[in-house]
C-alpha positions in Angstrom: 20.8 1.0 10.9 23.3 -1.9 11.0 23.1 -5.1 9.6 25.2 -8.0 11.1 26.4 -10.1 8.4 25.8 -13.9 9.0 27.8 -17.2 7.7 24.6 -18.2 4.8 26.1 -22.2 5.6 24.6 -21.4 9.1 21.7 -19.7 7.8 21.1 -22.4 5.7 21.1 -25.0 8.5 18.9 -23.0 10.1 16.3 -23.1 7.6 16.5 -26.9 7.3 16.4 -27.3 10.6 12.5 -25.1 10.6 11.3 -26.5 7.4 12.0 -30.4 8.8 10.5 -29.1 12.3 7.5 -27.9 10.7 7.0 -30.8 8.6 7.9 -33.8 10.7 5.2 -36.0 11.4 4.2 -36.1 15.1 5.2 -39.0 17.0 2.9 -41.0 19.3 4.0 -43.6 21.8 1.8 -46.6 21.9 2.5 -47.1 25.4 5.1 -48.1 27.8 7.1 -50.2 25.6 5.4 -49.7 22.4 7.3 -48.4 19.0 6.4 -45.0 18.3 3.5 -44.4 15.4 3.6 -41.3 13.3 0.5 -39.2 12.9 -0.4 -36.2 10.8 -3.8 -35.9 12.2 -2.0 -32.4 14.3 0.9 -31.2 12.0 -0.4 -28.5 9.5 0.9 -28.5 5.9 4.0 -25.2 6.0 1.8 -23.6 3.4 -1.0 -23.2 6.0 1.7 -21.8 8.3 2.4 -19.2 6.2 -0.9 -18.3 5.2 -1.6 -18.3 8.7 1.2 -15.5 9.2 0.0 -13.4 6.5 -3.4 -13.3 7.9 -1.9 -12.1 11.1 0.0 -9.5 8.9 -2.9 -8.4 7.2 -5.0 -7.7 11.2 -1.3 -6.0 12.4 -1.1 -3.8 9.1 -5.3 -2.9 9.3 -4.8 -1.7 12.5 -1.6 0.3 11.5 -3.9 1.5 9.0 -6.5 2.8 11.6 -3.9 4.8 13.7 -3.1 6.7 10.7 -5.9 7.3 8.7 -7.4 8.8 11.9 -4.1 10.6 12.4 -5.1 11.9 8.8 -8.2 12.8 9.5 -7.3 14.8 13.0 -4.6 16.6 10.4 -6.4 16.9 6.9 -3.8 14.8 5.0 -4.3 12.5 2.2 -3.3 9.0 2.9 -1.3 7.9 0.1 2.6 8.6 0.4 2.8 9.4 -3.7 0.3 11.4 -3.2 -1.7 9.6 -5.3 -5.2 10.8 -4.3 -3.9 14.6 -3.7 -6.2 16.7 -4.6 -9.4 14.0 -4.4 -11.1 15.6 -2.0 -7.7 15.1 0.2 -6.1 17.0 2.3 -8.5 19.5 3.8 -8.3 21.9 6.5 -10.9 24.7 8.2 -9.1 27.9 6.9 -8.8 27.0 3.5 -12.6 25.5 4.1 -13.6 29.3 5.0 -11.9 30.9 2.2 -13.5 28.6 0.1 -17.0 29.5 1.2 -16.0 33.7 1.2 -14.4 33.4 -2.6 -17.8 31.9 -3.5 -20.7 32.6 -1.3 -23.1 31.0 -3.8 -21.5 27.8 -3.2 -21.9 27.4 0.4 -24.1 23.9 -0.3 -21.2 22.4 -2.0 -18.7 23.4 -0.1 -21.1 22.1 3.1 -21.7 18.9 1.5 -18.1 18.6 0.4 -16.8 18.8 3.9 -19.8 16.6 5.1 -18.5 13.8 2.8 -15.3 14.0 3.9 -15.6 12.6 7.2 -19.0 11.0 6.9 -19.1 9.1 3.5 -17.6 5.2 3.6 -19.0 4.7 0.3 -17.1 3.3 -3.1 -19.8 5.3 -5.0 -18.9 8.6 -3.3 -17.0 10.2 -6.6 -13.9 11.3 -4.0 -11.8 9.8 -1.3 -13.2 10.4 2.5 -11.9 9.6 5.9 -14.5 6.8 6.1 -13.7 5.6 2.3 -10.1 5.0 3.5 -11.3 3.2 7.0 -13.9 0.9 4.7 -11.0 0.1 2.3 -7.8 0.0 4.3 -9.3 -1.4 7.4 -12.9 -2.9 7.4 -12.4 -4.6 4.1 -8.9 -6.5 5.1 -10.4 -7.6 8.2 -12.8 -9.4 6.4 -10.8 -10.8 3.8 -9.0 -13.0 7.1 -12.4 -14.5 7.7 -13.0 -18.0 6.1 -15.1 -18.0 3.0 -17.8 -17.8 2.3 -18.2 -15.8 5.9 -15.6 -13.0 4.0 -17.3 -12.4 1.6 -20.6 -11.8 4.0 -19.6 -9.1 6.1 -17.6 -7.8 3.0 -20.7 -7.3 1.3 -23.0 -6.3 4.1 -20.1 -3.3 4.9 -20.7 -2.1 1.8 -24.5 -2.4 2.0 -24.2 0.2 4.9 -21.7 2.1 3.4 -23.9 2.7 0.4 -27.1 3.7 2.2 -24.7 6.1 3.9 -24.0 7.0 0.4 -27.4 7.0 -0.8 -28.7 9.8 2.5 -25.8 11.8 1.0 -26.6 11.6 -2.8 -29.7 14.4 -1.8 -27.1 17.0 -1.0 -25.7 19.4 -3.6 -22.8 18.4 -5.3 -19.3 18.3 -4.2 -17.5 18.8 -6.8 -17.2 22.6 -7.0 -15.5 22.4 -3.6 -13.1 19.9 -4.5 -11.9 21.8 -7.7 -11.7 24.7 -5.2 -9.7 22.9 -2.2 -7.6 21.9 -5.0 -6.5 25.4 -6.4 -5.6 26.5 -3.2 -3.6 23.6 -2.1 -1.9 23.5 -5.6 -0.6 27.3 -4.9 2.4 28.1 -3.2 1.4 29.2 -0.2 -1.3 25.8 0.3 1.6 23.7 -0.5 3.5 24.9 2.3 0.7 24.5 4.4 0.5 20.9 3.6 4.2 20.4 4.2 3.4 21.8 7.7 0.0 19.7 7.9 2.4 16.4 7.3 5.4 17.5 9.8 3.1 17.3 12.4 2.1 13.4 10.9 5.9 12.4 10.5 6.5 10.4 14.1 3.0 8.7 13.0 4.3 8.0 9.5 7.6 6.4 10.4 6.0 4.3 13.1 3.4 2.7 10.1 5.8 2.6 8.1 7.9 0.4 10.1 4.9 -1.7 11.0 3.8 -2.7 8.0 7.3 -4.3 7.3 7.5 -6.0 11.0 3.3 -6.9 10.0 4.9 -9.8 7.2 8.4 -10.4 8.4 7.5 -13.9 10.1 5.5 -14.6 7.0 8.3 -14.0 5.1 11.0 -15.6 7.4 8.8 -19.1 6.7 8.5 -18.6 3.2 11.8 -17.9 2.9 12.6 -21.4 4.9 10.0 -23.3 3.0 11.6 -22.0 -0.4 15.4 -23.2 0.7 14.3 -26.1 2.3 12.8 -27.4 -1.9 15.7 -25.7 -3.3 19.1 -25.2 -1.0 20.8 -23.5 -4.4 18.6 -20.4 -4.1 19.5 -19.1 -0.6 21.9 -16.6 -1.0 18.7 -14.5 -3.8 16.6 -15.7 -0.6 18.8 -14.2 1.7 19.2 -11.1 -0.5 15.3 -10.7 -0.9 15.2 -10.4 3.2 17.7 -7.4 2.6 16.0 -5.8 -0.1 12.9 -5.8 1.6 14.2 -4.0 5.0 17.0 -2.0 2.8 15.4 -0.7 -0.5 15.0 2.9 -0.8 13.0 3.0 -3.8 9.8 4.2 -2.2 7.0 1.1 -2.1 10.2 -1.4 -2.5 11.8 -1.6 1.1 11.0 -0.2 4.7 14.3 2.2 4.1 12.5 3.6 0.7 9.4 4.7 3.0 11.5 6.0 5.7 13.6 8.4 3.2 10.1 9.4 1.6 8.5 10.2 4.3 11.1 12.6 5.8 11.9 13.7 2.1 8.4 14.5 1.2 8.0 18.0 3.3 10.9 19.5 1.4 9.5 18.4 -2.0 6.5 21.3 -1.4 8.4 24.1 -0.2 8.5 26.4 -2.9 11.2 26.0 -5.7 14.1 25.9 -6.7 14.3 24.2 -3.2 11.2 22.0 -3.7 9.0 21.0 -6.7 8.2 23.3 -9.1 4.1 22.0 -9.2 2.8 19.1 -7.0 4.1 15.8 -8.5 6.7 17.7 -11.2 9.7 15.1 -9.7 12.3 18.6 -9.6 13.6 20.6 -7.6 16.7 20.8 -4.9 15.1 18.3 -2.3 13.6 16.0 -4.9 17.4 15.5 -7.1 18.8 15.2 -3.2 16.1 12.4 -2.4 16.9 9.9 -5.4 20.8 10.7 -5.5 20.1 9.3 -2.0 18.3 6.1 -3.0 20.6 6.1 -6.4 24.0 5.4 -3.9 22.0 3.2 -1.6 20.7 1.2 -4.5 24.5 0.9 -5.9 25.2 -0.6 -2.5 22.8 -3.0 -2.8 23.4 -3.8 -6.1 26.7 -6.2 -4.9 24.3 -9.0 -3.3 22.8 -11.6 -5.4 19.5 -11.1 -7.4 16.4 -11.2 -5.3 14.5 -14.5 -5.2 11.0 -14.9 -4.3 10.6 -17.5 -2.1 7.9 -20.1 -3.0 6.3 -22.3 -0.1 5.6 -25.5 0.2 2.3 -26.3 -2.2 2.0 -22.8 -3.0 0.7 -22.1 -6.4 2.6 -19.0 -7.1 5.8 -17.4 -5.5 4.6 -15.6 -2.6 4.4 -12.1 -2.3 8.1 -9.9 -1.6 8.0 -6.3 -0.4 8.0 -4.9 -3.6 4.5 -6.8 -4.0 3.4 -5.6 -1.0 4.5 -2.3 -0.6 6.4 -1.3 -4.2 3.5 -2.2 -6.4 1.0 -1.5 -3.4 -1.3 -3.9 -5.7 -4.8 -3.4 -5.6 -6.0 -1.2 -3.1 -9.3 -1.7 -4.0 -9.3 -6.0 -3.4 -12.0 -5.8 -0.9 -13.9 -3.7 -3.0 -17.6 -4.4 -4.7 -17.7 -5.1 -8.2 -20.4 -2.6 -8.5 -18.1 0.6 -7.3 -17.6 2.7 -10.3 -13.8 4.3 -11.2 -13.5 6.7 -13.7 -9.7 5.7 -14.2 -8.3 2.3 -15.0 -6.0 1.0 -12.1 -1.7 2.1 -12.9 -0.5 -1.0 -11.0 0.7 -3.0 -14.3 2.5 0.4 -15.7 3.9 1.0 -12.0 5.0 -2.8 -12.0 5.9 -2.8 -15.8 8.0 0.2 -14.4 9.9 -1.2 -11.2 10.5 -4.3 -12.9 12.6 -2.5 -15.6 15.0 -1.4 -13.4 17.6 -3.9 -11.9 18.6 -4.4 -8.8 21.9 -2.5 -9.8 20.6 0.8 -11.1 17.6 2.5 -9.5 14.6 3.6 -11.9 14.3 7.1 -12.2 11.3 8.6 -10.4 10.4 11.0 -12.7 10.7 8.5 -16.1 8.4 6.4 -13.6 5.9 9.7 -12.9 5.5 10.4 -16.7 4.1 6.3 -17.0 1.4 6.7 -14.4 0.4 10.0 -15.7 0.0 8.6 -18.9 -2.0 5.4 -17.8 -3.7 7.5 -15.6 -5.0 9.5 -18.5 -5.3 6.8 -20.7 -7.6 5.3 -18.3 -10.0 7.8 -17.1 -12.9 6.9 -19.9 -13.6 3.5 -18.6 -14.9 2.4 -15.2 -13.0 0.2 -13.6 -15.1 -2.4 -11.4 -12.0 -5.4 -10.9 -12.7 -5.4 -7.3 -12.3 -8.3 -5.1 -13.5 -9.3 -1.7 -10.5 -10.5 -0.4 -10.5 -14.4 0.8 -8.2 -16.5 1.9 -9.0 -19.4 -0.5 -6.3 -20.6 -2.8 -6.2 -17.2 -5.2 -3.5 -14.6 -4.1 -5.3 -12.0 -2.5 -4.2 -8.0 -1.5 -5.7 -6.5 1.3 -5.9 -3.2 1.1 -3.3 -1.4 3.3 2.4 1.2 1.8 3.1 1.5 1.7 1.4 1.0 2.1 4.3 2.6 -0.1 5.2 3.6 -4.0 7.6 3.6 -5.9 6.4 5.9 -8.3 6.3 9.4 -8.1 3.3 11.9 -7.8 1.4 12.9 -10.9 1.8 16.4 -12.4 -1.6 16.6 -12.8 -4.6 16.0 -10.9 -5.8 12.4 -11.8 -8.4 12.0 -14.1 -8.2 12.8 -18.0 -5.8 15.1 -20.0 -8.4 17.9 -19.0 -7.8 16.8 -15.5 -11.8 16.9 -15.1 -12.7 14.8 -12.2 -15.3 12.2 -13.4 -14.9 10.2 -10.3 -12.2 9.3 -7.8 -9.0 7.0 -9.4 -8.6 4.1 -7.2 -4.9 3.8 -5.9 -3.3 1.5 -7.5 -1.7 0.0 -4.2 -1.5 -0.2 -0.7 0.5 1.0 2.2 1.9 -2.0 3.3 -0.4 -4.7 2.6 1.1 -7.8 1.1 -0.3 -10.3 -1.8 0.0 -13.9 -0.4 -1.7 -17.5 -0.6 -3.9 -19.8 1.1 -2.5 -23.3 1.6 
């Protein structure tokens, strides 16, 4: 990929012109010889334009998620690139399901319940991840979130009501936990990890396309927010331009489009047997992971010569607009559209992840292994409490995060199943953030 350099002075002029055009009042002619009068009736404030573009990005992001979830369901994959959800009901394949049944014939009921709910249960109240859950959380809820209030909440609650009704029906089935744990045991073995590498490789074209789509979905809004911010404070133009470059070329997973592409290509190699792959799922070691980390650090070093990135602040915004790190790196609040009653065993770890990311300067890439340790610690510390900090996604002045990354997450996979210190599953952990979602602000 090549990046053509442009004069910052010329770019600033373009931003200024765009902002003036967006905010200038419309001229209304009073007659053939009349003096033009000015009216703001047909002119929308630029902050409205920015929010509209972010909402459009949410729609594109949801479509990309739908395609990716369909691919994951067909291949039996988990959704999150950093494997936050690995072992919590997904991944899956029929051969391993048959092995589980043969190993424990008395657990056939649990196995059938697990398979049925993996492909049919959309509720937040289901203890494990399922493909309808992803569809609800990352497609339907974000689309509901772009509707005007109070319609957005009504639609969101209606969707979740149907999902919970389905879950109530499934609650009469045997407990799927035994089968979920057995599937985890198979996928954490060397043959299981090789199987997963093959499954994931088949999905790679869709994974790469989705990563580009997530970035492109919010690019128009990012450019508009950048123009508005440059008009307000021209001295920030170098940092604003740097922010756009980082959004495209930051090599860290979740912080830039390139980071998602790099991780997607490298990921299958992490699941090869040691010493090429990791010694265990999420161990952040092995030749492949070290090579990946070296590439990330090298590119981060090249980007470090740029001015410090500055988050754009659109007109009339109460807080800075989202940046690629918030959209994909922190992958904030995968459950922004969830209901308040959704039970979650582990606390979200977005704060821990965001802290690890912010501790790294642009000149120095964060050590993925160190970040992984902080994530595991957060997961273990929070697993005893339920997390009901869910929102229903609205387009009001409150900053909202719609589900969808990074989609990308810059942190490594936890080296144990997410849960408490013993690795038990009281309920599924909610992902800290999502693939491609952007936090944004309404006018």
